[in-house]
N, C-alpha and C positions, 0 to 999 in steps of 0.2 A: 504495500499499499503506499510506503516512502516514495516511491518512483512517481505516484501521481502528483505528488507537490513540482515536481519538475519538467513534467510535458508541459504544462501550461506554458512555459519560454517557447515553447517549439512554435506556437501562436506568435510569438514577436518576430523570428526567425522568418516564419512564412510572409508577415506584413512585411520585414523589410526586402526582403525578395522582391513580392511584388509591387512595392512601390518603385524601386529599382528598374522593372521590367517597366511598368507604367512610363516613368520617366524617359524612357529609355524610345519606347513605343511614341511617345510623343513630339519627340526630339525627331524621329523619322519621320512622322505625318504618318503612320499608321492608323488607321479606325477604330481599331481596338483596344485604344489605351485607358477609357473609363472602366472595362472591365477591370483589367490588373488594379486599379485604384478600387474598384468596388468590394474587390476578392480582399486587399488589403483591409479598408475599412472592416470588414466582417472579420478577419484575424484579431484586429484589435479591440473591438467588441467581444471577441470571445476568449482573449486574453483575459480582461478585466471580469468577465462572466463567471470563468474559471477559478479565478483567484478569490473571486466574492465566495463562491459556492465553497471552494476547501475551507476558507477563513471558517463558513457557518459550520461546516462541518466537524471542522476542530474545534470549536467552539462549542459545539452539544455535544462531544465527547469529553471533554472537560469536564461537566458537568457531574456527568453521571460515575 
């Protein structure tokens, strides 16, 4: 169960990759750059969601 605390950082890595991909596509004039930024935004949202969920789960276990 300890590895689940670190998997949330995978979402940040995906976000960085897709932001880089979006900027590269934007500079090349590719039409699909908004999709990369959308995926990056979703990855950032998932990072904070998982972080909050993990903290809530840990707090609940400490009370018991």
